[in-house]
C-alpha positions as CSV (number, residue, x, y, z in Angstrom):
1,M,-119.6,-62.6,-63.7
2,S,-121.7,-59.8,-62.3
3,W,-121.6,-56.1,-62.5
4,A,-121.4,-53.5,-59.7
5,L,-122.8,-50.0,-60.0
6,V,-121.8,-47.4,-57.4
7,L,-124.0,-44.3,-56.6
8,L,-123.2,-41.5,-54.2
9,A,-126.1,-39.7,-52.5
10,P,-127.0,-37.8,-49.4
11,P,-127.5,-40.2,-46.5
12,E,-131.2,-39.5,-46.2
13,D,-131.7,-40.5,-49.9
14,L,-129.9,-43.8,-49.7
15,E,-132.9,-46.0,-49.0
16,I,-134.8,-44.3,-51.9
17,R,-131.9,-45.1,-54.2
18,A,-131.9,-48.7,-53.0
19,V,-135.5,-49.1,-53.9
20,Q,-134.9,-47.5,-57.3
21,L,-132.0,-49.8,-58.0
22,F,-134.0,-52.9,-57.2
23,D,-136.7,-51.6,-59.6
24,H,-134.0,-51.4,-62.2
25,G,-133.1,-55.1,-61.7
26,A,-130.4,-55.1,-59.0
27,L,-129.9,-58.4,-57.2
28,G,-128.7,-56.7,-54.1
29,V,-127.8,-53.3,-52.8
30,E,-125.2,-52.5,-50.1
31,L,-125.6,-49.1,-48.3
32,Q,-122.7,-47.3,-46.7
33,E,-123.6,-44.4,-44.5
34,P,-121.3,-41.8,-42.9
35,G,-120.0,-43.2,-39.6
36,M,-120.3,-46.9,-40.5
37,P,-117.2,-49.0,-40.3
38,L,-116.0,-49.9,-43.8
39,M,-114.2,-53.0,-45.0
40,P,-110.4,-52.7,-45.3
41,G,-109.6,-51.3,-48.8
42,T,-112.9,-49.5,-49.2
43,P,-112.5,-45.9,-50.3
44,P,-113.6,-43.4,-47.7
45,L,-117.0,-41.7,-48.2
46,P,-116.9,-38.1,-49.5
47,D,-118.1,-35.5,-46.9
48,G,-121.9,-35.4,-46.6
49,C,-122.4,-38.5,-48.8
50,G,-123.3,-42.1,-48.5
51,R,-122.7,-44.9,-51.0
52,A,-125.1,-47.4,-52.6
53,I,-123.4,-50.4,-54.3
54,A,-125.8,-52.3,-56.5
55,H,-125.0,-55.8,-58.0
56,F,-126.5,-56.8,-61.3
57,A,-126.4,-60.2,-63.1
58,D,-127.0,-58.5,-66.5
59,A,-124.5,-56.1,-68.0
60,E,-127.2,-54.3,-70.1
61,A,-129.4,-53.6,-67.0
62,A,-126.4,-52.3,-65.1
63,S,-125.4,-50.0,-67.9
64,E,-128.9,-48.7,-68.4
65,S,-129.1,-48.0,-64.6
66,A,-125.8,-46.1,-64.8
67,L,-127.2,-43.9,-67.6
68,F,-130.5,-43.3,-65.6
69,F,-128.7,-42.2,-62.5
70,G,-125.9,-40.4,-64.2
71,A,-123.3,-42.6,-62.6
72,E,-120.0,-44.0,-63.7
73,P,-120.2,-47.1,-65.9
74,P,-120.6,-50.4,-64.0
75,V,-117.6,-52.5,-63.1
76,E,-117.4,-56.2,-63.9
77,V,-116.7,-58.3,-60.7
78,P,-115.9,-62.0,-60.3
79,E,-118.7,-64.3,-59.5
80,Q,-119.0,-65.2,-55.8
81,D,-121.5,-66.7,-53.4
82,W,-123.3,-63.7,-52.1
83,S,-125.3,-65.8,-49.6
84,V,-122.0,-66.3,-47.8
85,A,-119.8,-63.3,-48.9
86,W,-122.1,-60.7,-47.4
87,R,-121.5,-62.1,-43.9
88,T,-117.9,-60.8,-44.0
89,H,-119.4,-57.3,-43.5
90,H,-121.0,-58.2,-40.1
91,R,-119.0,-59.1,-37.0
92,S,-119.6,-59.0,-33.3
93,M,-119.1,-55.6,-31.8
94,Q,-118.9,-54.3,-28.3
95,V,-121.5,-51.6,-27.8
96,G,-121.3,-51.0,-24.0
97,P,-119.3,-51.8,-20.9
98,R,-121.1,-55.1,-20.5
99,S,-122.8,-55.6,-23.9
100,W,-122.3,-56.8,-27.4
101,V,-124.3,-57.1,-30.6
102,R,-123.5,-60.1,-32.8
103,P,-124.8,-61.8,-36.0
104,P,-126.5,-65.1,-35.3
105,W,-123.6,-67.2,-36.9
106,E,-121.0,-65.9,-34.4
107,K,-120.7,-67.3,-30.9
108,P,-121.4,-64.9,-28.0
109,P,-118.4,-63.5,-26.1
110,L,-117.3,-65.2,-22.9
111,S,-118.3,-62.3,-20.7
112,G,-121.1,-59.8,-20.7
113,V,-124.4,-60.1,-22.7
114,A,-124.7,-60.3,-26.5
115,V,-127.8,-59.6,-28.5
116,A,-128.0,-61.6,-31.8
117,I,-129.4,-59.5,-34.6
118,D,-130.0,-60.8,-38.1
119,P,-128.5,-58.2,-40.5
120,G,-130.8,-59.3,-43.2
121,M,-133.7,-57.6,-41.3
122,A,-132.2,-54.2,-42.1
123,F,-133.9,-52.4,-39.3
124,G,-130.8,-51.7,-37.2
125,T,-127.9,-53.9,-36.3
126,G,-126.1,-51.6,-33.9
127,S,-123.3,-50.6,-36.3
128,H,-124.5,-47.1,-37.0
129,P,-123.1,-44.5,-34.5
130,T,-126.6,-43.4,-33.4
131,T,-127.7,-46.9,-32.5
132,A,-124.3,-47.6,-30.9
133,L,-124.6,-44.5,-28.7
134,C,-128.1,-45.6,-27.6
135,L,-126.9,-49.1,-26.7
136,E,-123.9,-47.8,-24.8
137,R,-126.1,-45.5,-22.7
138,C,-128.7,-48.1,-22.1
139,D,-126.0,-50.4,-20.7
140,E,-124.6,-47.5,-18.5
141,L,-128.0,-46.4,-17.1
142,L,-129.1,-49.9,-16.3
143,Y,-125.8,-50.4,-14.4
144,R,-126.6,-47.3,-12.4
145,F,-130.4,-48.0,-12.1
146,P,-130.7,-51.8,-12.0
147,G,-134.1,-53.2,-12.8
148,A,-135.3,-49.9,-14.2
149,D,-138.3,-49.8,-16.6
150,V,-137.3,-49.0,-20.2
151,L,-139.3,-47.5,-23.1
152,D,-137.7,-47.8,-26.5
153,V,-139.5,-45.5,-28.9
154,G,-139.1,-46.4,-32.6
155,T,-137.7,-49.8,-31.8
156,G,-136.8,-50.9,-35.3
157,S,-135.0,-54.2,-35.0
158,G,-135.7,-54.2,-31.3
159,V,-132.0,-54.2,-30.5
160,I,-132.2,-51.6,-27.7
161,A,-135.2,-53.2,-26.1
162,L,-133.6,-56.6,-26.3
163,L,-130.4,-55.4,-24.8
164,A,-132.3,-53.7,-21.9
165,K,-134.1,-57.0,-21.1
166,M,-130.9,-59.0,-21.2
167,L,-129.3,-56.5,-18.8
168,G,-132.0,-57.0,-16.3
169,A,-134.5,-54.1,-17.0
170,G,-137.9,-54.5,-15.4
171,R,-140.7,-53.6,-17.7
172,V,-139.6,-53.1,-21.3
173,V,-141.8,-51.7,-24.0
174,G,-140.8,-51.3,-27.7
175,T,-143.0,-49.1,-29.9
176,E,-142.9,-48.8,-33.6
177,N,-145.1,-47.3,-36.3
178,D,-144.0,-49.8,-39.0
179,A,-145.6,-53.2,-38.7
180,V,-142.9,-54.9,-40.7
181,A,-140.2,-53.5,-38.4
182,L,-142.2,-54.6,-35.4
183,E,-142.4,-58.1,-36.7
184,A,-138.6,-58.1,-37.2
185,A,-138.3,-57.1,-33.5
186,R,-140.5,-60.0,-32.5
187,Q,-138.4,-62.3,-34.6
188,G,-135.3,-60.9,-32.9
189,A,-136.8,-61.7,-29.5
190,A,-137.5,-65.3,-30.6
191,L,-133.9,-65.6,-32.0
192,N,-132.5,-64.5,-28.6
193,G,-135.0,-66.6,-26.5
194,I,-136.3,-63.4,-24.8
195,E,-139.8,-63.1,-23.5
196,G,-141.7,-60.5,-21.6
197,I,-141.1,-57.4,-23.9
198,E,-144.2,-55.5,-24.8
199,W,-144.1,-54.8,-28.5
200,M,-146.6,-52.1,-29.5
201,L,-147.6,-50.8,-33.0
202,A,-148.1,-47.1,-32.1
203,D,-147.4,-43.7,-33.7
204,D,-147.7,-41.9,-30.4
205,P,-145.8,-42.8,-27.2
206,A,-148.7,-41.4,-25.2
207,A,-150.5,-44.6,-26.1
208,V,-148.1,-46.6,-23.8
209,P,-149.5,-46.9,-20.3
210,G,-147.3,-45.7,-17.4
211,R,-144.0,-43.9,-17.0
212,F,-140.5,-45.2,-17.2
213,E,-137.1,-44.6,-15.5
214,I,-135.4,-44.8,-18.9
215,V,-136.8,-43.6,-22.2
216,I,-134.7,-44.0,-25.4
217,A,-135.6,-42.7,-28.9
218,N,-133.3,-43.1,-31.9
219,I,-135.3,-41.2,-34.5
220,L,-135.0,-38.1,-36.6
221,L,-135.1,-34.5,-35.3
222,N,-138.4,-33.5,-36.8
223,T,-140.1,-36.6,-35.3
224,L,-138.4,-36.0,-31.9
225,E,-139.7,-32.4,-31.9
226,D,-143.2,-33.5,-32.9
227,L,-143.3,-36.2,-30.2
228,A,-141.8,-34.0,-27.4
229,P,-145.0,-33.5,-25.3
230,A,-145.9,-37.2,-25.5
231,M,-142.4,-38.6,-25.0
232,A,-141.6,-36.2,-22.1
233,S,-144.7,-37.4,-20.4
234,K,-143.4,-40.9,-20.3
235,V,-140.3,-40.0,-18.3
236,A,-140.8,-40.8,-14.6
237,D,-139.7,-38.5,-11.8
238,G,-135.9,-38.8,-11.6
239,G,-135.9,-40.6,-14.9
240,R,-133.7,-40.2,-18.0
241,L,-134.5,-39.5,-21.6
242,V,-131.9,-40.4,-24.2
243,L,-132.3,-38.9,-27.7
244,C,-130.3,-40.0,-30.8
245,G,-130.7,-40.0,-34.5
246,L,-129.3,-36.4,-34.4
247,L,-126.5,-34.8,-36.3
248,A,-124.2,-32.9,-34.0
249,A,-125.6,-29.6,-35.2
250,Q,-129.1,-30.7,-34.3
251,G,-128.5,-31.3,-30.6
252,D,-129.5,-27.8,-29.4
253,A,-132.8,-28.0,-31.2
254,A,-133.7,-31.4,-29.8
255,E,-132.7,-30.3,-26.3
256,R,-134.8,-27.1,-26.5
257,A,-137.9,-29.1,-27.5
258,Y,-137.7,-31.2,-24.3
259,V,-136.6,-28.4,-22.0
260,A,-139.9,-26.8,-23.0
261,Q,-141.6,-29.9,-21.6
262,G,-140.0,-29.5,-18.1
263,L,-136.9,-31.7,-18.6
264,R,-133.4,-30.7,-17.7
265,P,-130.3,-31.2,-19.8
266,S,-127.9,-33.7,-18.2
267,A,-125.4,-34.9,-20.8
268,R,-124.2,-35.1,-24.4
269,K,-121.9,-37.3,-26.3
270,E,-120.7,-37.0,-29.9
271,R,-119.4,-39.7,-32.2
272,E,-118.5,-39.4,-35.9
273,G,-120.7,-36.3,-36.5
274,W,-123.7,-37.6,-34.5
275,V,-124.8,-36.6,-31.0
276,R,-126.6,-38.2,-28.1
277,V,-128.6,-35.8,-26.0
278,E,-129.7,-36.8,-22.5
279,L,-132.2,-35.1,-20.3
280,S,-133.7,-35.9,-16.9
281,R,-136.9,-35.1,-15.0
282,P,-136.4,-33.5,-11.6
């Protein structure tokens, strides 16, 4: 038998809670964020909260963790093969008119393109609404502008850059300030048999040579605001900038930061409390 401990926390604190739970002896931690699809039978998340479910082999460690976090007592659960059971949480999903994201153990769909992403890398599988909104627009823009160059700022797992390349983009660059995430992106490219993407360890998009018809950034508002001058400078004449990682109420602030850099608002789309903001360069 094993024991499950459930914690509720603001979404921005979930990764910190996961680290703390591992420090307390958890064997694994599942994070459920607002907007994520939940397994059938899973209770809905309270408004403004995410959920961390930690699994412990030892009842004492689980109980001590519950006391430490002020959580409900842990629940005893039947033993199962977690190396297989966790896969039930990850299925192929359509993210754009022509595109899918799939785990490596599932076959690609018969039509369209499908990026295989290992969920164990934990740097973005496409299931979160912000990533899904980016992937959808990447597909749509490359249909409208075939062969366009694409810059993916804060590439994480590389899923956006990988999809862009599979959809026929020209030059594709993925930047990341986390070396571990960048290595995951490189591994994702190898998994998909994709070559030719420029992976760059960089804090500042200004370090990337050239300008791009499509620039996509799925990062938090404060970083989007800080990077506005550099990121706007990467958008080619007539190009598009796609911003995600934004709560619906943050769309205006993100848009203002880039209008101040000479870009023009062109579109927005909301999904499950998140918003995608799109601007263009005249």
